[in-house]
C-alpha positions in Angstrom: 8.5 249.1 90.5 6.1 248.3 87.7 5.6 251.9 86.9 9.4 252.4 86.6 9.6 249.4 84.2 6.8 250.9 82.1 8.5 254.3 81.9 11.9 252.6 81.0 10.1 250.7 78.3 8.5 253.8 76.9 11.9 255.6 76.9 13.6 252.8 75.1 10.7 252.6 72.6 11.0 256.3 72.1 14.8 256.1 71.5 14.4 253.2 69.0 11.4 254.7 67.3 13.2 258.0 66.9 15.9 256.2 64.8 13.2 255.5 62.2 11.4 258.7 62.8 14.5 260.7 62.0 14.6 259.3 58.5 10.9 260.3 58.0 11.6 263.8 59.4 14.6 264.2 57.0 12.5 263.2 54.0 9.5 265.3 55.0 11.7 268.3 55.7 13.4 267.9 52.4 10.0 267.8 50.6 8.4 270.6 52.6 11.2 273.0 53.4 13.7 272.1 50.7 16.3 271.4 53.3 17.6 268.1 54.6 18.9 268.2 58.2 21.7 265.8 59.0 20.6 262.5 60.6 21.7 263.2 64.2 20.0 266.6 64.2 16.8 265.0 62.9 17.1 262.3 65.5 17.4 264.8 68.4 14.5 266.8 67.0 12.4 263.7 66.6 13.3 262.4 70.1 12.4 265.7 71.8 9.4 266.5 69.7 7.9 263.0 69.9 8.7 262.7 73.6 7.1 266.0 74.5 4.1 265.2 72.2 3.7 261.8 73.9 3.8 263.5 77.4 1.1 266.0 76.4 -1.0 263.2 74.9 -0.7 261.2 78.1 -1.5 264.2 80.2 -4.6 265.0 78.0 -5.7 261.4 78.2 -5.6 261.6 82.0 -7.0 265.1 82.4 -10.0 264.8 80.1 -11.7 262.0 82.1 -10.6 263.7 85.4 -12.5 266.8 84.2 -15.5 264.5 83.4 -15.2 265.2 79.7 -16.4 262.2 77.7 -13.8 260.8 75.3 -16.2 259.0 73.1 -16.4 259.5 69.3 -14.1 262.1 67.8 -12.9 263.3 71.2 -10.9 260.2 71.7 -8.4 261.7 69.2 -8.1 265.0 71.0 -5.0 264.0 73.1 -3.1 262.8 70.1 -4.1 265.9 68.2 -2.8 268.1 71.0 0.5 266.1 71.1 0.9 266.4 67.3 0.3 270.2 67.4 3.0 270.6 70.1 5.3 268.3 68.2 4.9 270.4 65.0 5.5 273.6 67.0 8.7 272.2 68.3 9.8 271.0 64.8 9.2 274.5 63.5 11.5 275.9 66.2 14.2 273.1 66.4 14.7 272.3 62.7 17.0 275.1 61.6 17.9 275.9 58.0 21.4 277.5 57.8 21.3 281.2 57.3 17.5 281.3 57.7 16.7 279.9 61.2 13.8 277.6 62.1 11.5 276.3 59.4 8.5 277.9 61.1 5.2 276.8 62.5 3.4 275.9 59.3 6.2 273.8 57.9 6.9 272.2 61.3 3.2 271.2 61.5 3.4 269.7 58.0 6.5 267.7 58.9 4.7 266.4 62.1 1.6 265.5 60.1 3.7 263.6 57.5 5.4 261.7 60.3 2.1 260.9 62.0 0.6 259.6 58.7 3.6 257.5 57.8 3.7 256.1 61.4 0.0 255.2 61.3 0.5 253.5 57.9 3.5 251.6 59.2 1.6 250.5 62.3 -1.4 249.5 60.2 0.8 247.6 57.9 2.5 245.7 60.7 -0.9 244.9 62.2 -2.3 243.7 58.8 0.7 241.4 58.4 0.4 240.1 61.9 -3.3 239.2 61.4 -2.8 237.9 57.9 
């Protein structure tokens, strides 16, 4: 039962976080691809991309120790890096510019990187305020 509650909380957090992430994706896509997707399209893309990226990160976090790969030092960021790469790939496929198609892998990775950096800065800011 505890596992179900944890997954439900993660799903709710993903849905609420995607509300904010959609705005970041809109702004990043406008800056990078010179196209601003409508909010609900950006929300769906953010929800799917972030959700799949989180699943891959969790899978990597479980599989690396199971394969007896040490996750000390820089390797602790490997699962998050894999999740961000997959998220960028999905952004490149799912964010579609009218008459041109998807924005492509390079621009999708840049959008995911901007989202990751803004998210880390936001979390860092909240933690700084909480400690202060």
